[in-house]
C-alpha positions as MATLAB code, in Angstrom:
seq = 'MAKCTAPVLGHRTASGAAACPVCGRGRGIYSSGQAFNTYLPSYNASGSGDGRRSGVGSSGGGMRPNWSRPGSSVVYTLQEVRALEPVRRSVERRGSKPDRRDVFLCHAWDDRNGVAKELHDLLESCDVSVWFSEKDVALGTSLLREIDKGLSMSRIGVVLVTPALLRRIQGDSIADKELSALLARDLLVPIVHETTYEKLREISPLLGSRTGLSTAEDSMDKVAIKISELVAL';
ca = [
     -29.132    3.879  -17.843;
     -27.995    4.267  -14.234;
     -24.484    5.636  -13.763;
     -22.001    4.890  -11.020;
     -21.656    7.726   -8.514;
     -18.035    6.967   -7.563;
     -16.362    9.455   -9.932;
     -18.438   12.277   -8.446;
     -19.270   11.245   -4.905;
     -16.707    8.568   -4.160;
     -17.307    5.339   -2.280;
     -15.593    6.147    1.013;
     -17.580    3.545    2.897;
     -19.441    0.330    2.210;
     -22.690    2.213    2.744;
     -21.654    4.737    0.105;
     -21.020    1.949   -2.361;
     -24.327    0.316   -1.458;
     -26.170    3.545   -2.190;
     -24.781    3.689   -5.724;
     -27.347    2.529   -8.336;
     -24.634    0.587  -10.175;
     -22.486   -0.717   -7.359;
     -25.136   -1.345   -4.721;
     -27.452   -4.271   -4.129;
     -24.602   -6.633   -3.332;
     -22.840   -6.143   -6.670;
     -19.615   -4.785   -5.179;
     -17.802   -1.610   -6.199;
     -17.956   -1.106   -9.951;
     -19.404   -3.982  -11.858;
     -17.009   -4.229  -14.790;
     -13.331   -4.028  -15.595;
     -14.187   -1.359  -18.173;
     -15.397    0.956  -15.425;
     -12.191    0.397  -13.474;
     -10.066    1.228  -16.484;
     -12.005    4.441  -16.991;
     -11.370    5.830  -13.532;
      -8.378    4.047  -12.012;
      -6.051    2.181  -14.394;
      -3.465    1.049  -11.902;
      -4.888   -1.933  -10.066;
      -6.227   -5.313  -10.976;
      -8.010   -8.321   -9.581;
      -5.016  -10.471   -8.777;
      -2.476   -7.914   -7.582;
      -0.050   -9.031  -10.262;
       0.811   -8.109  -13.816;
       1.637   -4.754  -15.351;
      -1.079   -2.758  -13.573;
      -2.953   -1.827  -16.755;
      -5.709   -4.400  -16.395;
      -8.390   -3.914  -13.793;
     -11.282   -5.882  -12.427;
     -13.168   -7.145   -9.413;
     -11.251   -9.175   -6.875;
     -12.371  -12.605   -5.847;
     -13.149  -11.710   -2.226;
     -16.428   -9.906   -1.685;
     -16.084   -7.696   -4.765;
     -12.963   -5.977   -3.403;
      -9.899   -4.928   -5.380;
      -6.213   -5.612   -5.125;
      -3.864   -2.850   -6.271;
      -0.774   -3.685   -8.268;
       1.397   -3.247   -5.161;
      -0.552   -5.946   -3.284;
       1.500   -8.989   -2.358;
       0.984  -12.145   -4.426;
      -1.553  -14.336   -2.679;
      -2.635  -11.540   -0.317;
      -6.097  -12.049    1.149;
      -6.531   -8.336    1.934;
      -8.789   -6.423   -0.457;
      -9.260   -2.701   -0.944;
     -12.146   -0.426   -1.804;
     -11.905    1.803   -4.844;
     -11.653    4.856   -2.583;
      -8.737    3.347   -0.674;
      -6.806    2.581   -3.842;
      -7.396    6.063   -5.213;
      -6.208    7.600   -1.930;
      -3.148    5.377   -1.532;
      -1.925    5.323   -5.119;
      -0.126    8.731   -4.994;
       1.605    7.660   -1.792;
       2.682    4.431   -3.438;
       4.149    6.325   -6.392;
       6.124    8.500   -3.980;
       7.394    5.408   -2.152;
       8.595    3.909   -5.433;
      10.289    7.146   -6.488;
      12.089    7.524   -3.170;
      13.256    3.917   -3.141;
      14.775    2.247   -0.101;
      17.665    3.367    2.076;
      19.178    1.304    4.915;
      18.757    4.066    7.507;
      15.216    5.044    6.575;
      12.184    3.930    8.563;
       9.146    2.767    6.658;
       6.593    4.736    8.678;
       6.510    7.823   10.867;
       3.604    7.279   13.263;
       1.905   10.494   14.328;
      -0.546   10.053   17.194;
      -2.116   11.812   20.141;
      -0.304   11.673   23.461;
      -3.345   10.072   25.096;
      -3.184    7.174   22.620;
       0.495    6.349   23.195;
      -0.175    3.324   25.440;
      -3.391    2.269   23.725;
      -4.358    2.216   20.069;
      -1.112    3.864   18.890;
       0.936    1.154   20.600;
      -1.387   -1.474   19.118;
      -0.868   -0.117   15.603;
       2.877    0.133   16.156;
       3.078   -3.491   17.271;
       0.929   -4.721   14.383;
       3.066   -2.846   11.859;
       6.260   -4.267   13.291;
       4.751   -7.750   13.193;
       4.352   -7.131    9.426;
       8.091   -6.293    9.174;
       7.413   -2.556    8.909;
       9.977   -0.337   10.656;
       8.199    2.412   12.589;
       9.352    5.713   14.055;
       7.383    5.860   17.301;
       7.991    8.581   19.854;
       7.512    6.213   22.782;
      10.645    4.300   21.820;
      12.583    6.786   19.656;
      12.659    9.865   21.876;
      15.045    9.391   24.777;
      14.594   11.171   28.072;
      16.387   14.493   28.158;
      16.440   14.994   24.373;
      14.623   17.685   22.416;
      11.268   16.366   21.269;
      11.103   18.836   18.383;
      14.577   17.864   17.175;
      13.779   14.162   17.374;
      10.534   14.673   15.456;
      12.471   16.498   12.747;
      14.848   13.567   12.511;
      11.992   11.068   12.478;
      10.187   12.873    9.671;
      13.314   13.169    7.553;
      14.240    9.502    7.912;
      10.762    8.037    7.293;
       9.389    7.005    3.926;
       5.738    7.815    4.667;
       3.730    9.357    7.467;
       0.751    7.692    9.109;
      -1.584    9.897   11.145;
      -3.743    7.978   13.594;
      -6.915   10.067   13.735;
      -8.785    9.407   16.981;
     -11.052   11.534   19.194;
      -7.924   12.349   21.232;
      -6.068   13.567   18.144;
      -9.026   15.722   17.118;
      -8.898   17.394   20.533;
      -5.151   17.827   20.135;
      -5.452   19.457   16.713;
      -7.900   21.998   18.109;
      -5.324   23.149   20.637;
      -1.885   24.652   20.111;
       0.259   21.535   20.219;
       3.230   19.832   18.685;
       0.826   17.924   16.447;
       0.647   21.034   14.263;
       4.321   20.687   13.390;
       4.070   16.994   12.598;
       0.936   17.320   10.481;
       2.207   20.386    8.604;
       5.377   18.558    7.619;
       3.468   15.466    6.520;
       0.847   17.429    4.593;
       3.563   19.295    2.688;
       4.549   16.020    1.008;
       2.511   13.447   -0.852;
       3.395   10.878    1.797;
       0.507   11.064    4.222;
      -1.923    8.273    5.090;
      -4.652    9.103    7.642;
      -6.068    6.169    9.598;
      -9.409    7.023   11.184;
     -10.264    5.136   14.365;
     -13.431    5.577   16.472;
     -14.284    8.787   14.614;
     -15.126    9.787   11.041;
     -13.652   11.745    8.169;
     -16.636   14.065    8.438;
     -15.685   15.023   12.001;
     -12.061   15.397   10.929;
     -13.026   17.819    8.156;
     -14.972   19.940   10.638;
     -11.805   20.471   12.681;
      -9.085   20.282   10.033;
     -10.381   20.744    6.468;
      -6.849   20.390    5.085;
      -6.132   17.062    6.765;
      -9.720   15.982    6.165;
      -9.263   16.525    2.443;
      -6.953   13.515    2.451;
      -8.551   10.101    2.514;
      -6.926    6.920    3.688;
      -7.985    3.964    5.785;
     -10.589    3.473    8.489;
     -11.072    0.879   11.200;
     -14.806    1.199   10.572;
     -14.129   -0.658    7.318;
     -11.287   -2.971    8.387;
      -9.863   -4.355   11.596;
      -6.637   -2.753   12.800;
      -4.605   -5.800   11.802;
      -5.867   -5.521    8.212;
      -5.069   -1.813    8.217;
      -1.520   -2.704    9.269;
      -1.255   -5.233    6.442;
      -2.375   -2.604    3.927;
       0.277   -0.187    5.179;
       2.892   -2.936    4.987;
       1.934   -3.644    1.367;
       1.998    0.059    0.576;
       5.616    0.530    1.690;
       7.010   -2.788    0.439;
       9.516   -2.606   -2.430;
];
């Protein structure tokens, strides 16, 4: 009998799922609730309930984790849920504080007026409070000090991985400080845009060992919705 390759190889992309002898051929990711319970017991089809029941969502074979909003139309891949679940547990443990931002947005300088600003605006439209250097670092202040403050007052970190960020990581830049602080905690969500996790691993194996979201799988507005669901309490 054919076996699903997800536990060994993962289903990072739709093509990876399609290549699986169990999940491919239009059958979605994992074909039974029993398989879900075996490998990831914390999400279900409806996004409600106690999180112990699992299954296939009603939209294109996707899943809805137990932190998904009731009635949400956004669905997740198995790989996304597995990557985001530890972050969600950390969010729940840390709870909410009035002075804490939801997200610290780490991005390349070259993306500040482009895709980083787009993601920032989409997150804020989802009622997510974002620490964003373009608005939170005043002229004449210490950038390093403000980054320290931003990291300490944010509930999770989002790293926008673009070709510009990959170039920045290769050099000696302030990105090293931001990424080191985020990687030291279980609060990091990479978002890959116009590049791949494979290219990221070539440059930064440590950051590339973390999986997250990708705009090759979802539009940026859906990525923002997923982040908003992740940090909602």
